[in-house]
C-alpha distance (Angstrom), angle and dihedral (degrees) to the residues before:
residue distance angle dihedral
M1 . . .
I2 3.80 . .
V3 3.81 112.5 .
G4 3.79 140.0 150.2
N5 3.77 113.5 -15.0
N6 3.80 91.7 10.4
F7 3.80 90.2 58.8
H8 3.80 88.5 52.1
Q9 3.83 89.5 50.7
L10 3.81 90.2 48.4
D11 3.78 91.3 50.8
D12 3.83 91.4 48.0
L13 3.80 92.9 49.2
V14 3.81 93.1 49.0
L15 3.80 90.3 49.5
Q16 3.81 91.3 47.4
L17 3.81 91.2 49.2
K18 3.79 93.0 49.5
G19 3.80 90.7 48.9
L20 3.79 93.2 50.1
V21 3.80 92.4 49.0
L22 3.80 91.8 49.3
V23 3.81 94.0 46.7
R24 3.80 91.9 47.4
K25 3.82 90.3 52.0
F26 3.81 91.2 46.4
R27 3.81 91.7 49.5
E28 3.81 91.3 45.5
Q29 3.80 90.2 54.3
G30 3.81 88.8 47.3
G31 3.79 92.0 57.6
A32 3.81 101.0 -102.2
D33 3.78 115.2 176.2
T34 3.79 124.0 -106.3
D35 3.81 94.0 -102.9
E36 3.80 92.4 57.5
L37 3.80 92.7 46.9
T38 3.80 89.8 48.1
M39 3.80 89.6 52.3
Y40 3.81 90.4 54.6
G41 3.80 91.1 45.4
E42 3.79 92.0 52.8
E43 3.80 92.2 49.4
I44 3.81 90.3 48.1
E45 3.81 89.0 54.5
R46 3.84 91.5 49.4
V47 3.80 91.5 51.5
R48 3.82 91.3 46.3
D49 3.80 89.5 51.8
R50 3.81 91.6 50.1
L51 3.80 90.3 47.5
A52 3.80 91.6 50.9
E53 3.81 90.8 47.7
L54 3.79 91.5 51.7
V55 3.80 92.9 49.0
Q56 3.82 93.5 46.2
T57 3.81 99.9 42.2
G58 3.78 104.6 19.7
R59 3.79 91.3 -119.7
T60 3.77 142.2 64.5
D61 3.79 125.7 -147.1
R62 3.79 92.2 -136.4
V63 3.76 127.7 57.7
A64 3.81 113.0 -117.0
A65 3.78 111.3 -100.2
């Protein structure tokens, strides 16, 4: 169950994920090179993994940035 601080972490991770997806799309439309888009994609995957870990276990090993 996600309560208290974990809910705050969940909220932070969802917000971070949404921001990364939006920025990647914005940069893609602005003509960013493949390396930059890959960097955003890799960070999106890391945040998704942390989000999944929090939902499955109720905790994450890293503090939300």
